[in-house]
N, C-alpha and C positions, 0 to 999 in steps of 0.2 A: 402446598408449599409456595412460599413467595420467592420470587427471583429478584436479583439485583442485576439487571441486564447491562452488558457492555458490548460494544460492537466495533467492527473494523470493516472498511471497504477497501478492496484491492482490485486492480485491473491488470490484465495481461493477456498473452496469446494462449489459445486453446491447444496448441501443439508446438513442436519445435519451430522457431521463428523462420528457419530456412526452408520449411516445407511449403509446397504450393497449397494454397487454400487455408493457410494459417489466418485465423480471425481473432479479433479482440472480444473478450468477455469481461464483465464486471461482476464481482461477488461481494455480498455483505454477509458476514457471519456474526451471530449473536451468541454470547455465552453468559452464564451466571458468574458474577464476579467472585463469589465465595467458593463454589465447587468447581468452577471452570468447565462445567458441562455445557455442551453445545445445545442451545435451546431454540435456535431459529436460523433461517438462511434465506437469502434472496439472490437471484442471478438475472442478468440481462445481457443482451448482445447478439450479434449475428453468428458468433461462434458456437461451439458445442457446449451449451449451458446445461442441457438436460441431464447428462451423466453426472455433472457436478452436484446438481440438486438431488439426484437419486442417491448418491453416496452420502450426502449430508443428511438426507431424510433417514437413511439407515443409522447414521451416527446418533441422530436425535432419538430414534426409536429404541436404541440400545443404551441410551444415557451415557454416551462416550464423552470423555473430557477432551479438551484441546490437545493435550499430550497424547492421549490414547489414539485419537484420530490421526495425529501427525505420524505415529509409528506404524500405521497400516501400510502394508506393501501393496500399493496399487500398480496396475499394469502400466508398462511404459514401452512405447515405440514412437519414434519421431513423427510419424504420420498421424498419430492419434493422441499423443499427450506429451507434456514436457517431462524432463527427468524427475522434477518434484512438482506434483500436481498443484494447480493454483489454489485448490481448497486447502492443501497442507501448508502452502505459503501463507495463506490467510490465518490459519491456526497459529503458526509460528509468530507472525506479526502481532496477533492479538495477545498471545502469551507474553511477548516482549513488552507490549503496552501495559498489561496487568502487572508485570514485574518492575515497571518503572524504567525500563531500558530505552524506551522511546516515548515521546509525547506526540500525539497526532492531533490534527484538526480536520473536522469535516468540511466539505465544500460549503455547506450552508453557513457554518460558523465563520469560516474565512470570509465569505462574501458579505456577511453582515457587518464586518468591521475591517474591510480590506485596507483602508487608508492607514490603519494603525500598525500594519505589519510591513517589514522589509521583505522582499521576495527574491529568492535565488533559484534559478533554473540550473540544474546540474547536468542537463543534456549536452551532447556534443553540439558544436556550433551550427552544423548543417541542420540538425534537428530543431534547434532553437530558432533558426532563420525560417524554417518552414512552418512553424507553429509554436507559439508560446503565450503565456498569460501576460497581457499588457502590463508594462511597468516592471517586469522582472529583469534582474541582472543575471546574465549568463556566465557562470563559472563552471566549466565542465568538471565532472567528478574527478578525473585524473589530475586536474590542476588545483584541486581544493587545498592541498598541502602547501602549495607554492604561493597562493594568493593571500594577501593581507586584505581581509574583508573591509570594505569602507563603512562598516557599522561598528558601534561600540559593543562590548561583550554583554551588555544588558539590554540591547535592542531586541524587540520582538521580531523574530525572523521565521518566515515560513519557507521550508525547503521543498522542492518538487523536482521531478523529472518526468519522463514520458509515462511511466507506470508508478513512479515514486520509489522503485526498488533502490535506485542509486541514492535517493534522498536519505534512506535509512542508514546507508554506509556513511554518508557525509555527516549525518546527525551524530553518530557515535564518535567520529573523529573530532568534530567541533566541540562536543561536550568536554573532551579531554583538553581542549585549548581554552576552556574557561567561559564559553558561551552558555548562558544560563536560561535563555527564554526562546528556545528553539522548538519548532513544530514541524512535523512532516504532513504534507497535504495528502489525505487519504484519496486513493484513486488516481492521483497525479494529473498530468495534462490530459490524459485520455478522458477522465471523468469531467474535467472542466470543459473540454471541447464539446462533449456531447450535450452539456447543459447550455452551450452557447451556439 
């Protein structure tokens, strides 16, 4: 069988953010575009990556689709996991990408043509001040509805936040306002900072 692979990269904490010892991990999930079966995965970070790869290896061995994996009831306790496992978040985002609900851009593709994009950081001001991609305009997510963006609706705009979770929310809102060339940076500021 030949595959038509499509992927997504997500970053986030390996357990509830308020728990001591919470660490960042980055995951890449690959699925077949036609069947949406999970066909590959990678993970890195100082957090608990092993159990994410183990559950994804199970999904691959059982030929599970993104939807089937998302519906698995994985264990939750704040000290060990988030209410929705990062694997399942990745599956949801990849489904949304395949359904055309969001358009993403990889870090490599963004960096190869950085100057052709307008860049918006949706993080809170204090997070933006402590670390952001150079040249980005800070519009906190909770203010996105009140701001008139200083870009035309046909401008190529890349949205990001710390993990880019907030960027997905802003993307869906801005699409309804007529912006047509939006992209969400996969992995957000976390992935960018690790590459720099």
